[in-house]
N, C-alpha and C positions, 0 to 999 in steps of 0.2 A: 941464472941466465935468463935473459929477456924472453926468448922464445918458450922456454918452459913455463915461466909464469903467465905469459901472454896467452898461450893456449888453454890455460886454466880458466880463463874468463869466458864465460858462456854468453852472457848479455852483450849485444853489440855496443850499447852505450858504455858499458864497463871497458870494452877494448879501446874504444875512442878515447875515453877519459885517461886510461893508462898510457896510451900512445902520446896523447897531448902532454901529459905530465912528464913523460921520459924526454920527449923533443924539447920541451921547455927547459929542461936542465942542461942542454947542450950549451957550450961556450957560444957567445953572441956571433962570432965568425961562423962557426959550423951551423948554427941555426939559421942564420941568415942565407948561407950557401944552399942548405937543404931546402928551405922555403922557396927561394928563386928557382932551384932546379926543379921542385915539385910543380910550382905554378907554370913553368915553361913546359913540362911535359904534359900538363893538363891542356894547354893550348894545342900541343901536337895532337893529342888525342881528340880534341874537339874538331879537328880537321882530318879526321880519320878517313872521311869519304874520298879526299884526295890523295892522302898520303899512305893509306892503308895501315897506319899505326894506330890500332885499337889499344885500349887499355891492357889487354892481354899481351899484345904484341911488344908494347912498351915495357910491360913487366918482365917479358922473356929476355929483353936485352938488358935492362937496367938492374933489375933485382940482383941478379948474381954479380954485376959489375959493382954495385954499391954495397954488397954483402948484406943486404936487407932480405928477409924471407918474403916470398911472394905474396902471402896473405897480408903482411904488415905493409908492405909496399903498395898493394892494391887499396888498402884502408887509407893510407896516406893520400892517395889521389882521389879516391872516391869521397872522402870526407875532409878535404883540405880546409874548409872553413872552420870546422870544428877542431881539427887537430891542431891548426896553426893560430887558433883563437882570432880569426878574422871577423 
């Protein structure tokens, strides 16, 4: 299971590398949708002064909706460029 293996990784770079690897293995359509959604959510977080949607608030709403553990979701948003190899 992803979560069990993922939590065994202690070094932040190991977590980023593993997440990037797993995301890169998604079918192109799923990868593209996840990348676009993540990029859009980052824009929302960048405007949190106006919309009150901090990374934590976005995580509270979207992490359970997407079925992605909060820590993984936060890492996807916070390390977008490295996770999606931008």
